[in-house]
N, C-alpha and C positions, 0 to 999 in steps of 0.2 A: 490544547495539548492532550495526547492520548498515550496509551501504553502498548498497543498492539495485541491486547488480549480481547478477542472477539466476544461480544456479549450475545449476539444473536445472528442467525442467518435470515435476512429478510428477502423479499421478492419484489422486483420491479413490477408495479401494477400498471403504470402508464408512462409513456414518453411523449411529451408535447413540444413542438417547436415554439421558440419565443420570437421567431421572425422568419427570415429566409432560410434556405438550406444551410447557409454558412453561419447562422446565428446560434445562440445558445439553446439549451433545452430545459424544460421543466420535467423533473423526474418525480413521480409519485411512487413511494415505497410502502409496501404493506409489511407491518411488523408488530409484534406484540408490545414493543416498547413505545409505539406511537402515542397512545393516550397519556403517557408520562412526559412527553416532550412539549415544548412551548416554542412559539415563534421567536426567532433570533438566537436560539440555542445552536450549538455546534454538534454535528454528528459526523463520524468518519464512515464513509461509504467506500468499501474496497480500498481503504487507505487514503482517500481524499477528503479533507475537511470541507464540509458543506454547511451552509446556514439554513436552518429550518424556516421556511416562508409560509407554511400552511400546515395545520393539523386537523385531521378529521378523526376524532376519538371514537365515534360510532363505527366507522369503517376500519379503524386501526390502521390508518395511513398517515403519512406525512409527506410533504413536498419540498424539494430544493430546486433552486435555479442554477444550473451549471452553465457558466458563460463560456465564450469562445476559448479563452486561455486554458480553462480546465479541460475542455474537449481536446485541445491540441496536445496537452501533456499527459493525459490519462487514457484509459480504455473506455471512458464514458460514451464516446461517440458511437460505440458498437453495442451499447446496452439496448435491449428490447424488452417488451413486456414478457414476464415469466422468468427473467434471468435472476438467479440467486445472487445476493450481495452480502458481504460481510459488514456488520454494523457494530459500532462502538460509540458510546456517549463520551463526552469530554471528561477528563480526569478531574476529580474534586480534590481540593487541598486536604491533606491528611490521609488520603487513600493509599493503600499499598501499591507500590510500583512493581507489579509482577512481571512485566515485559521489559521494555526500555523506553526512553523518551522518544515519542513519535509525534511530529508536528501535524501530520496530515497534509504536508506539502510534498506532493509527488514530484520527484526529480525527473523521472523518465519511465518509459515502459520497457519491459524485457520480454523475451520470448522463451517459452518452455520448449527445450530442444530434445529432452529425453526424460523418460519416467522409468524407474527401476523398482520393482517390487522386491522387498526383502522379507524375511520371516516375520519381523515385528514392526516394520516401518516401510515408508516409500521414500525413495531418493529422487528429487526433482532437480534437474540441471537447467539453469536459466541463462540465456545469452543476454549480455548487456553491452552498452556502448563503452568501449575501453577508456574513454575520456574520464569515466568515473572510477577507474581502478584504484586511485589513491585514497578513496573513501572506504575501501574494503580491506579487511584483514582476516586471516583464518580464525575461526571461532569468534568472530565479531558479530555484531547485531545488524540486521537489516529488516525492513518492513516490506513484505510482499503481499499485495492486495490487502494491506492493513494488518497483516498477521506478523507479530514479532517473532523472528526466526534467527537461528544461528547459522552462520556460514560454515558448513561442514567441509567443503572443498572449494578451492579457489584457483581458477585458471586466468589466462590473460584477458579473456572476454566472456568467461562463463563462471558461474558460481553454483554450488550444489547445496541444497537444504534437505534435511531429513524431517519427514512428517510423521508424527506419532498417530496411532489410530484415533485418539480423541480429537485431535485437530483435523484429521482427514474427514471425520464424520460430522463435526460441528461447524465447519466452514464451507466455503465454496470450492475447496480443493478437489473433492471427489467428483464434482460435476463440471467444473470449469477448467481445471488445469490439465488439459490434454496437450499432446505434442503439437506445437504450432500456435498454441494459445498465447495471447498477450496478457501480461500482468503488470500492475502498477508497482513501481519501485521507489522507496524512500531510503536513502542511505543514512547512516548513523549521524545524528546531529553533531555530536562531539567530534567525530572524525572529520566532518566538513570544516568545522572551525579550526581544528589543528592544521589541516592541509592548507587552508587559506592563510593562516598566520605565518606559514613557512615560505610564502611567496609575496614579495613586496608589491607586485603588480596585480595580484589577485587571480592570476591564471592558474589552471589546474596543474599541480606539480607532477613530475614523473616519479612513480613509486620506487623504481630502481635507484634513481638519483637520491631520493630521500633516504633510502635504506643505507646507501654508501656513506652519506653525510653523517648519519647517526653513528655508524660504526667508527668513522674517523674521529668523531668527538669522544 
C-alpha cells in the first residue's frame, strides 16, 4: 500500500530482457533510496507496485522484474535507460496518510492530450477509457504515474488535474508529461469497491444510471 506522495525521482539505469521480445524485463533503477531497500520489499515505480529482487548499495541501484502482465497494463514497456521515474516506498503502519490509499495496481494507461500553463500551476488533461468513468468523481482522488492528485475537471473520457510547482519540479511531470505521452492510471480504491457493490454481476456500472438511482432513493 502507498499514498501517492512521491519520495524521490529516480532514473532507469538499465533495461534487460528476461527472455524473448515478448517476455518481461528487469529494470535497474538508480536512486538515493536504494541502499535503504532490501530484497522482497515493495516499491512504487511510476505508480506500479514492484518487488525488489536485487540491491547494489555501492552503486545506489535496485532491480525489479516486470512481468508480461505488468508490461501490458502499464507504460513500462516503453521505459529506456535514462528515463526518470517516480518512486515511493510502501506505507508503514502508523505513518501519516498525506495522499490517498494507492495500491500500486495500475488499472490502465491514459494519454496526455493537452497542457495548459497558468500563473501558478499547470493543467494537464488526460484521456482515459470511458469504461472507467464510474470510478471518477469531480474533486475525487486519482493516482497518475504514482502521484496522488485531485480530479479538477471531469469529462466523458477526459480528466484534468492541476499540478503545483513543487510537484512539477520533484516528479517526472516536467520531463515526461508532454502532449501524447502515456501515463499510468490507478482509480480510487474506495470508488471501485462502491461501483462493484452496486452491480450484482460485477460489470462496470453506468455513471448516469447510478446518479439517477441515487436521486430516486
